C-alpha positions as CSV (number, residue, x, y, z in Angstrom):
1,M,77.6,84.9,-149.5
2,K,76.3,87.6,-146.9
3,L,78.4,89.3,-144.7
4,L,77.6,92.1,-142.0
5,L,80.5,94.3,-141.4
6,I,79.7,96.5,-138.1
7,E,82.2,99.0,-137.6
8,D,82.2,102.8,-136.9
9,D,85.5,104.1,-138.4
10,A,84.3,105.6,-141.7
11,L,88.0,105.2,-143.4
12,L,88.3,101.7,-142.4
13,L,84.7,101.0,-143.9
14,A,85.7,102.7,-147.1
15,E,88.7,100.4,-147.2
16,L,87.0,97.3,-146.4
17,K,83.9,97.3,-148.3
18,P,85.2,97.2,-151.9
19,L,87.9,94.8,-150.5
20,L,85.3,92.2,-149.3
21,Q,83.2,92.8,-152.3
22,R,86.3,91.8,-154.7
23,H,86.7,88.8,-152.8
24,G,82.8,87.6,-153.3
25,Y,81.1,88.9,-150.3
26,A,77.7,90.7,-150.6
27,V,78.5,93.3,-147.7
28,E,76.0,95.2,-145.6
29,I,77.1,97.8,-143.0
30,A,76.4,99.2,-139.7
31,D,78.4,101.8,-138.0
32,N,76.7,101.4,-134.4
33,G,76.1,98.8,-132.0
34,I,72.2,99.0,-132.0
35,D,71.9,98.9,-135.9
36,G,74.4,96.1,-135.8
37,H,72.5,93.9,-133.3
38,F,69.2,94.6,-135.2
39,L,70.8,93.6,-138.7
40,G,72.5,90.6,-137.3
41,N,69.0,89.0,-136.3
42,E,67.2,90.5,-139.2
43,L,69.4,89.5,-142.1
44,N,70.7,86.1,-141.3
45,P,74.1,86.9,-142.6
46,D,76.6,84.2,-143.3
47,V,79.5,85.9,-141.3
48,V,79.9,89.2,-139.3
49,I,83.0,91.2,-138.6
50,L,82.5,92.9,-135.5
51,D,84.2,95.9,-133.7
52,L,84.4,95.8,-130.3
53,G,84.4,99.8,-129.8
54,L,81.3,100.6,-131.4
55,P,78.9,103.8,-130.3
56,D,75.7,103.1,-128.5
57,K,76.5,99.6,-127.7
58,N,79.7,98.1,-127.7
59,G,80.6,94.8,-129.6
60,L,80.6,92.4,-126.6
61,E,77.2,93.3,-125.8
62,V,76.0,92.7,-129.3
63,L,77.5,89.4,-129.3
64,R,76.5,88.2,-125.9
65,D,72.9,89.3,-126.8
66,W,73.2,87.5,-130.1
67,R,74.3,84.1,-128.5
68,Q,71.7,84.6,-125.5
69,C,69.0,84.6,-128.1
70,G,70.3,81.9,-130.2
71,N,71.9,83.7,-132.7
72,R,74.9,81.3,-134.0
73,T,76.2,83.3,-136.9
74,P,80.2,83.2,-137.3
75,V,81.5,85.9,-135.7
76,L,85.1,87.6,-136.4
77,I,85.8,90.1,-133.7
78,L,87.9,93.3,-134.9
79,T,89.7,95.2,-131.8
80,A,92.2,98.0,-131.2
81,R,92.3,96.8,-127.4
82,D,95.8,95.1,-126.5
83,A,94.8,93.5,-123.2
84,W,94.7,89.8,-123.3
85,H,91.7,89.4,-121.1
86,E,89.5,91.5,-123.5
87,R,90.3,89.2,-126.4
88,V,89.5,86.2,-124.2
89,D,86.1,87.8,-123.1
90,G,85.3,88.2,-126.6
91,L,86.0,84.5,-127.4
92,Q,84.2,83.1,-124.3
93,A,81.2,85.2,-125.3
94,G,81.0,83.5,-128.6
95,A,83.1,85.1,-131.0
96,D,84.8,82.5,-133.5
97,D,88.2,84.5,-134.0
98,Y,89.5,87.8,-133.6
99,L,91.9,90.0,-135.2
100,G,93.6,93.3,-133.7
101,K,93.8,96.6,-135.5
102,P,96.0,97.7,-137.5
103,F,95.8,94.4,-139.4
104,H,96.8,93.2,-143.2
105,S,93.7,92.8,-145.4
106,E,95.3,89.2,-146.4
107,E,95.0,88.2,-142.8
108,L,91.3,89.3,-142.6
109,L,90.6,87.3,-145.7
110,A,92.3,84.3,-144.5
111,R,90.7,84.3,-141.1
112,L,87.0,84.7,-142.7
113,Q,87.8,81.7,-145.0
114,A,89.1,79.6,-142.2
115,I,86.1,80.3,-140.1
116,Q,83.8,79.5,-143.1
117,R,85.5,76.1,-143.7
118,R,85.0,75.1,-140.1
119,V,81.6,76.2,-139.9
120,H,80.8,74.1,-143.3
121,G,83.3,71.3,-142.7
122,H,85.6,72.0,-145.8
123,P,89.3,71.5,-145.5
124,A,90.4,73.6,-147.9
125,N,89.5,76.8,-150.0
126,T,88.1,74.5,-152.7
127,L,84.6,73.2,-152.9
128,E,83.8,70.1,-154.8
129,W,80.8,68.3,-155.9
130,C,80.1,65.7,-158.7
131,G,83.2,66.7,-160.7
132,V,82.7,70.4,-160.4
133,S,85.3,72.2,-158.0
134,L,85.3,76.0,-157.1
135,D,88.2,77.7,-156.3
136,T,87.0,80.4,-153.8
137,D,90.6,82.3,-153.9
138,S,90.5,82.9,-157.7
139,Q,86.6,82.8,-158.0
140,S,86.9,80.5,-160.9
141,A,85.4,76.7,-161.3
142,T,86.4,73.7,-163.2
143,A,83.9,72.0,-165.1
144,K,83.5,67.9,-164.9
145,N,85.6,67.7,-168.3
146,G,88.4,69.7,-166.8
147,E,87.7,73.2,-168.3
148,R,88.3,76.2,-166.3
149,I,85.6,78.6,-166.2
150,S,85.8,82.3,-165.1
151,L,82.7,83.1,-163.2
152,T,81.1,86.6,-162.8
153,A,80.8,88.0,-159.1
154,I,76.9,86.8,-159.0
155,E,77.8,83.6,-160.5
156,F,80.5,83.0,-158.1
157,R,78.4,83.6,-155.2
158,L,75.3,81.8,-156.4
159,L,77.4,78.8,-157.1
160,R,79.1,79.0,-153.6
161,Q,76.1,79.3,-151.9
162,L,74.7,76.1,-153.5
163,M,78.0,74.1,-153.0
164,T,78.6,75.1,-149.4
165,R,75.5,73.5,-148.6
166,P,74.9,71.0,-151.3
167,H,72.3,68.9,-149.7
168,H,69.9,71.8,-148.8
169,V,67.0,73.2,-150.7
170,H,67.9,76.8,-151.3
171,S,64.6,79.1,-152.0
172,K,65.0,81.8,-154.6
173,T,64.2,84.3,-151.8
174,R,67.0,83.1,-149.6
175,L,69.5,82.8,-152.4
176,S,68.8,86.5,-153.5
177,E,69.3,87.8,-149.8
178,H,72.6,85.9,-149.8
179,I,74.2,87.0,-153.0
180,Y,72.6,90.6,-153.3
181,E,73.5,93.7,-151.1
182,D,70.6,95.6,-149.7
183,D,71.0,98.6,-152.1
184,A,70.8,96.3,-155.1
185,I,67.6,95.0,-156.9
186,R,66.2,91.8,-155.4
187,D,64.2,90.4,-158.3
188,S,64.0,86.7,-157.3
189,N,63.2,85.8,-160.8
190,V,66.5,86.9,-162.0
191,I,67.9,84.2,-160.0
192,E,66.5,81.8,-162.6
193,V,68.7,83.4,-165.1
194,Y,71.7,83.0,-163.2
195,I,70.7,79.2,-162.5
196,N,70.1,78.9,-166.1
197,R,73.6,80.3,-166.8
198,L,75.1,77.8,-164.2
199,R,73.3,74.8,-166.0
200,Q,74.9,75.9,-169.3
201,L,78.3,75.7,-167.8
202,F,78.1,72.5,-165.6
203,G,75.4,70.9,-167.4
204,K,71.5,70.6,-167.1
205,A,71.2,68.0,-164.6
206,F,73.7,69.7,-161.9
207,I,71.1,71.9,-160.4
208,E,67.8,70.5,-159.8
209,T,64.4,72.6,-159.4
210,R,62.5,71.7,-156.5
211,R,58.8,73.0,-157.6
212,G,57.6,75.3,-154.8
213,Q,60.8,74.9,-152.8
214,G,64.0,76.1,-154.8
215,Y,67.0,74.5,-156.1
216,T,69.6,72.1,-154.9
217,L,72.5,70.1,-156.3
218,R,71.9,66.7,-157.6
219,A,74.1,64.0,-156.4
220,E,74.1,62.5,-159.7
221,E,73.5,63.3,-163.4
222,S,70.5,61.5,-164.7
C-alpha cells in the first residue's frame, strides 16, 4: 500500500518512515507543500499523511487544491495547532481524519487502518476472500486449509493490494507502484515472481491472469 508522508520535521520523518514500513506501507516523502502537492497527484497514493504547518505551501492549501481538482485520496492531517476551528477547517476542506501532535504511534496506525476500512468497506483489520484471510495487524495469512502463513513484506503488500480490491484487475505496473518505494527497483516482471509465490501458498486458481491486463482474484477455484 502506497503512503505519501508530507512532513517538514526531519526528526519526525526519521521516526515515522521506518515505523510505517514495518507495518506494510511503501512510503514516499515530501518535506514541503509544493512537492507534496505534486506527489499527491503524480503518485496516486492509497493514503496521505499531511502536516498542516508546511513551508512553501501550507497543508490546508494543498488539501483544498487536491479536492478542487478531483483528487479523492484519503488524507490524515497532522497538526500541532490546538485551535478547534483549524481542525474543523481541515475536515471541511476534505480531510478524512486528523491527529494532534504529539501523538502515540499506535494511534496513528489505528487511524490509518480506520480510514482504509471506511474507504474500502471492510469492518475489521482482516481481509477475507474465498477461504483465505489476511490479518493486516500481524501481516500474516491463513490459507483455506487453516494453515497460518507468515508473509514477507512484499508478499504482504501484494496480497493486501489484491484483497482490498478483489474484483479489480490490477496491472503489473500499478501493482509495482503500490508495493515498491521510489528508490526501489521497479521491475514489473518481478511481480510475476511474487504472484507465483502467492499461488504456491494459496492455490494456483486463487489469482487469475488476465492476458494483457494484469491480475485479479478468482471468485471460485476451478
